[in-house]
C-alpha positions as CSV (number, residue, x, y, z in Angstrom):
1,X,-2.3,16.4,-8.8
2,X,-3.9,19.6,-7.3
3,X,-7.1,17.7,-6.3
4,X,-5.0,15.8,-3.6
5,X,-3.9,19.1,-2.0
6,X,-6.3,19.1,1.0
7,X,-5.4,15.4,1.8
8,X,-1.7,16.2,1.6
9,X,-2.0,19.1,3.8
10,X,-3.9,16.8,6.3
11,X,-1.0,14.4,6.2
12,X,1.5,17.2,6.7
13,X,-0.4,18.2,9.9
14,X,-0.1,14.5,11.1
15,X,3.6,14.7,10.6
16,X,4.0,17.8,12.7
17,X,2.0,16.0,15.6
18,X,3.2,12.4,15.2
19,X,6.4,12.3,13.2
20,X,8.6,11.1,16.0
21,X,6.2,8.4,17.0
22,X,5.9,6.4,13.7
23,X,7.4,3.0,14.0
24,X,5.9,1.8,10.6
25,X,4.5,4.1,8.1
26,X,1.6,2.8,6.0
27,X,1.4,4.9,2.8
28,X,-0.9,4.6,-0.2
29,X,-4.5,4.8,-1.4
30,X,-7.9,4.6,0.3
31,X,-7.3,0.9,1.1
32,X,-4.7,2.2,3.6
33,X,-6.6,5.4,4.4
34,X,-9.8,3.4,5.4
35,X,-8.0,1.0,7.8
36,X,-9.6,2.5,10.8
37,X,-8.3,-0.1,13.2
38,X,-4.8,-0.1,12.0
39,X,-3.2,0.8,15.4
40,X,-5.4,-1.7,17.2
41,X,-4.8,-4.5,14.6
42,X,-1.0,-4.2,14.4
43,X,0.2,-2.5,17.6
44,X,3.6,-4.2,17.5
45,X,4.3,-2.3,14.3
46,X,3.6,1.1,16.0
47,X,1.8,2.0,12.7
48,X,1.0,5.4,11.5
49,X,-1.7,5.8,8.7
50,X,-0.6,8.0,5.9
51,X,-3.1,6.8,3.3
52,X,-5.0,9.4,1.2
53,X,-8.2,8.7,-0.6
54,X,-8.2,7.9,-4.3
55,X,-4.4,8.1,-4.6
56,X,-2.5,6.5,-7.4
57,X,1.0,5.2,-7.2
58,X,1.9,8.1,-9.4
59,X,0.5,10.5,-6.7
60,X,2.4,8.6,-4.0
61,X,5.6,9.3,-5.8
62,X,4.7,12.9,-6.6
63,X,4.0,13.8,-2.9
64,X,6.5,11.4,-1.2
65,X,9.0,14.1,-0.2
66,X,6.3,16.2,1.3
67,X,4.5,13.5,3.2
68,X,7.6,11.9,4.6
69,X,9.1,15.1,5.9
70,X,10.2,14.7,9.5
71,X,9.8,10.9,9.8
72,X,12.4,8.3,10.7
73,X,10.4,5.1,10.8
74,X,11.6,1.6,11.3
75,X,9.6,0.3,8.3
76,X,7.6,1.5,5.3
77,X,4.5,-0.3,3.9
78,X,3.1,0.8,0.6
79,X,-0.3,-0.1,-1.0
80,X,-1.0,1.8,-4.3
81,X,-1.3,1.0,-8.1
82,X,-4.9,-0.3,-8.0
83,X,-6.3,3.2,-8.9
84,X,-3.7,3.7,-11.7
85,X,-5.0,0.6,-13.5
86,X,-8.5,1.8,-12.8
87,X,-7.7,5.1,-14.4
88,X,-6.4,3.4,-17.6
89,X,-2.7,3.2,-17.0
90,X,-0.7,0.2,-18.1
91,X,1.2,-2.2,-15.9
92,X,4.5,-1.0,-17.3
93,X,3.7,2.6,-16.2
94,X,2.9,1.4,-12.6
95,X,6.1,-0.6,-12.6
96,X,8.0,2.7,-13.5
97,X,6.2,4.5,-10.7
98,X,7.2,1.8,-8.3
99,X,10.8,2.1,-9.3
100,X,10.6,5.9,-8.7
101,X,9.0,5.4,-5.3
102,X,11.7,2.8,-4.3
103,X,14.4,5.3,-5.3
104,X,12.8,8.1,-3.4
105,X,12.5,5.8,-0.3
106,X,16.2,4.9,-0.5
107,X,17.1,8.6,-0.9
108,X,15.0,9.6,2.1
109,X,15.5,6.7,4.5
110,X,18.5,4.6,3.3
111,X,18.2,0.9,3.4
112,X,15.0,0.9,5.4
113,X,13.0,-2.3,5.4
114,X,10.2,-1.6,3.0
115,X,7.1,-3.7,2.0
116,X,5.0,-3.4,-1.2
117,X,1.5,-4.9,-0.7
118,X,0.4,-6.5,-4.0
119,X,-2.6,-5.2,-5.8
120,X,-5.8,-6.8,-4.4
121,X,-8.3,-8.8,-6.5
122,X,-11.2,-6.3,-6.3
123,X,-14.6,-7.6,-7.4
124,X,-15.4,-4.4,-9.2
125,X,-12.1,-4.5,-11.2
126,X,-12.0,-8.3,-11.8
127,X,-12.5,-7.8,-15.5
128,X,-8.9,-6.4,-15.4
129,X,-7.6,-9.4,-13.4
130,X,-4.8,-10.1,-16.0
131,X,-3.4,-6.6,-15.8
132,X,-3.5,-6.8,-12.0
133,X,-1.6,-10.1,-12.1
134,X,1.0,-8.9,-14.5
135,X,1.6,-5.7,-12.5
136,X,2.1,-7.8,-9.3
137,X,4.4,-10.2,-11.1
138,X,6.7,-7.6,-12.5
139,X,7.0,-5.6,-9.3
140,X,7.6,-8.8,-7.4
141,X,10.4,-9.7,-9.8
142,X,12.0,-6.4,-9.5
143,X,12.0,-6.7,-5.6
144,X,13.4,-10.2,-5.8
145,X,16.2,-9.3,-8.2
146,X,17.2,-5.8,-7.4
147,X,15.8,-4.5,-4.1
148,X,17.1,-6.6,-1.1
149,X,15.6,-4.2,1.5
150,X,12.0,-4.5,0.0
151,X,9.6,-7.5,0.4
152,X,6.6,-8.2,-1.7
153,X,3.5,-9.1,0.3
154,X,1.0,-11.2,-1.7
155,X,-2.6,-10.3,-0.7
156,X,-4.0,-11.3,-4.1
157,X,-4.0,-15.0,-3.7
158,X,-5.3,-15.2,-0.1
159,X,-8.2,-13.0,-1.1
160,X,-9.5,-15.5,-3.7
161,X,-12.2,-18.1,-2.9
162,X,-11.9,-21.8,-3.8
163,X,-13.1,-21.0,-7.4
164,X,-10.3,-18.6,-8.0
165,X,-12.6,-15.6,-7.8
166,X,-12.5,-12.6,-5.4
167,X,-14.0,-13.5,-2.1
168,X,-16.9,-11.1,-1.9
169,X,-17.0,-11.3,1.9
170,X,-13.7,-9.5,2.0
171,X,-15.1,-6.4,0.3
172,X,-17.8,-3.7,0.9
173,X,-20.8,-3.5,-1.4
174,X,-18.8,-1.3,-3.8
175,X,-16.6,-4.4,-4.6
176,X,-13.6,-2.2,-4.3
177,X,-12.8,-1.3,-0.6
178,X,-12.2,-3.9,2.2
179,X,-14.8,-5.1,4.6
180,X,-13.8,-5.8,8.2
181,X,-13.2,-9.4,7.1
182,X,-10.9,-8.1,4.4
183,X,-8.9,-6.1,6.9
184,X,-8.7,-9.1,9.2
185,X,-7.1,-11.2,6.4
186,X,-4.6,-8.3,5.8
187,X,-3.9,-8.0,9.5
188,X,-2.8,-11.7,9.7
189,X,-0.7,-11.4,6.5
190,X,1.1,-8.2,7.7
191,X,1.9,-9.7,11.0
192,X,3.4,-12.8,9.4
193,X,5.4,-11.0,6.8
194,X,6.8,-8.3,9.1
195,X,7.5,-10.9,11.8
196,X,5.7,-8.8,14.4
197,X,3.4,-10.3,17.0
198,X,-0.2,-9.2,17.0
């Protein structure tokens, strides 16, 4: 995990500067990190972007205590797991990482309202679509059955076109990261699921 150290130190600096201001912490991989207009898109959430590039759900668990030091948010939104599958991990491993993250969130924040954003249907990883769907389904089931303070946010389905394929307009040329249109879709979904006005 040493290769994340510079990014984690950056996030620790943000905590020292903004810890008391965070209404909603957005935590996770580069899909969160690159949401440049997050504060403008969802001002009602008072969002703070704590994404770090290339991160896995495993890394989010590993660094959770360090990154969350000093915060008392009203909500936690998590997006990660995409890169774990891309690195060759299995859905069951990602499920375990999610369980660990949920346990850490409870230990750190109590019964804070938390949201897990489903893995997105990336064009570049569509050959792994079945693994992505299975990962989403087992995490969603865990939330429904065992985690009343968590909510599963499905972005996978809304990002498909009429043919059931990833909508390429929602992604950058790399087929992995979101375009401005992709973030617009996420903005609408987030506002609806968190019941906060845009």
